C-alpha positions, 0 to 999 in steps of 0.5 A: 426431841419434842416440840414445845409452845412457849410464851416469854417476855424480852422487854416489859410489856412485849409478849413473844409466842413461838415454838422450839424443839427440845428434849423436855420442858426444862430444856426448852425453858433453859434455852429461852433463858439463855437467849435472854427471855423471861419465860411465862409458859412452856407447853408440849405442842402435841399435848395441846393439840391432843386436847383439842382433838379430844374436843373435836372427836365425833361425827363432825370432829377431826378424827373418826372411829375408822381412824382409831380402828386403822391405828389399832390395826396398823400398830398391831401389824408393825409390832408383829413385824418386829418394830418397837412400840415407840418406832411404830408410833413414829412410823404411823405419825409419818404416814398421817401427814395429811391428818394433823390432828391424828399426828398430834395424838401420835406425837403425844403418845410417843412423848409419854412413852419416852417419859417412862409411861406404859402404853396404857398410861399414855392412852389414858391421857386421851380419854375421849379417844381411847375409852376405858375398854380400850385402855383396860384391854391394852393394860391387860395385853401389856401385863400378859405379854399379848399386846399384839393379840389384844390390839388385833382383837380391838381392831376386829371389835371396832370393825364389827361395831362399825359394820353393825352401826352402818346397818342400824343407821341404814334402817333409821336414816331411810324413814327419817329422810322420807319423812323430811322430804315428804314434810318439805314437799307438802309444806311447799305445796300447801303454803305456796302452790295451792293458794295460786289455784285457790284464787282462781276458784274463788273468782268463779264464785262457785261453792267449793266442796268440803274437802277443798274448803278444808285445804283452803283453810289449811293453805291460808293458815300456812301461807300467813303463818308459815314463818311461825310454823317453821320456827315452831318446828325448828324450836321444838327440834332444838328443845327436844335435842337439848332435853335428850342431852339430859339424863332424864331425857336420854332415858325417856328417849332410849325407852321410846326407841326400844318400844318403837314398832319395827325399829325397837326390835332392831335396837334391842338386838343391836344393844344385845349384840354390842353387849355380847361382843364387848363382854366376850372380847374383855373376858377373852383378854383376861379381864375379870368378869365384874370389871368386864361387865362395868366396862361393857356397861360404859360402852353401851349407847342405850342407857336402859341396857347400860344401867341393867349391865351395871346392876349385873356387875353388882349381882355377880360381885355378890356371888351370882352368875351372869346368866342368872342376872341376864335371865332376871332382866326383862331387856334380854330374851331367854335365849341369851341367858341360855347361851351364856348359861352353857358358856358358864357350865363349859368354862367358856363364857367368852366363846359363848358371848362371841357366838351370841354376838354372831347370831345377833348380827345375823338377826339384825341383817334379817330384821333390817331387810324386813323393816326396809321391805315393810317401810318402803311401801308404808312410806309410799302409801302415807305420802300417797294419801297426803298428796292424794288429798291435796290433788283431789281437793284441787281437782274437784272444783275444776270438774265442777267448773267444767260441768257448769260451763257445759250447762 
């Protein structure tokens, strides 16, 4: 039995909406006709909810990546315990009582399985939740009879991704927060605090030092035009955000990020690690090399690396080696090509990819620690210089005023 949402008419001009349980859409429509309704529309409630979930999936959406990882891990565990896939989905749906969005997805998957679709076909109906890599790996697991093993690999991959992303976010968020807090502090001091002292200095009639006059000019400007300055900053952030969403803007932002001091090295290692981990997982599950490269390219966040990996797929399709394509790409260091070359020679390219990913994760840990060690004193010095400028500019007239009173 499935739940269907319907719209029907019983009297001219009166539209009735509701839900009912039936075996399928035809049975639901027949039930409404038997009640004397004129059926306008009958839709699967789980499918409708699933589409809404896809639109809301993300940082602020109804589902998080950890929900997907947990679903994959729990599905593998239930299948390993001997439950049929359909019953496993029912069990997971019952567990997700507090997550109505995820319940809708699980209900939609089960309904499609009962309609005769394979698990991979059912997953493909939710492309914003289950990406091409996920669907292709599940399809490979179904065809090889190793679905449990594939789901376990997918959950391991998801957990590794979350762990690495958390480290990279930690490296990016700290300086961003420090800059925002520093900007707000200086903005408030210059726009609202400094003018109160400047009025006192001007009443004394003394000649203010150059550094103080500079601060007075900045303060007067900010006090008078702070709404325009704040609006300009917000507008610039908005325009930059919209531009980054375009293809050209995204490419420029990704290139700038890769070439940034300190952060650029971490981002390069993150993309290389994601490339190696994903490619190794796909190859280990029986996906052909060319298909694995194309799928891997679609999962990479940085467009420069994504485009480079797609070009590798073209070169490998024409008879080239993965290691040779990597060696020719300036985005990858020579050591990556060497490790992959050894994997190709020994016939264990997937194992070489996992080894490379493990090494990159250790490198990212070291780089993040180094960056945080350097970033903290750097931000403190920067903020100290700005605040010191303001404090000195305010203290100099006070010292001059004290000397004048003593005289």
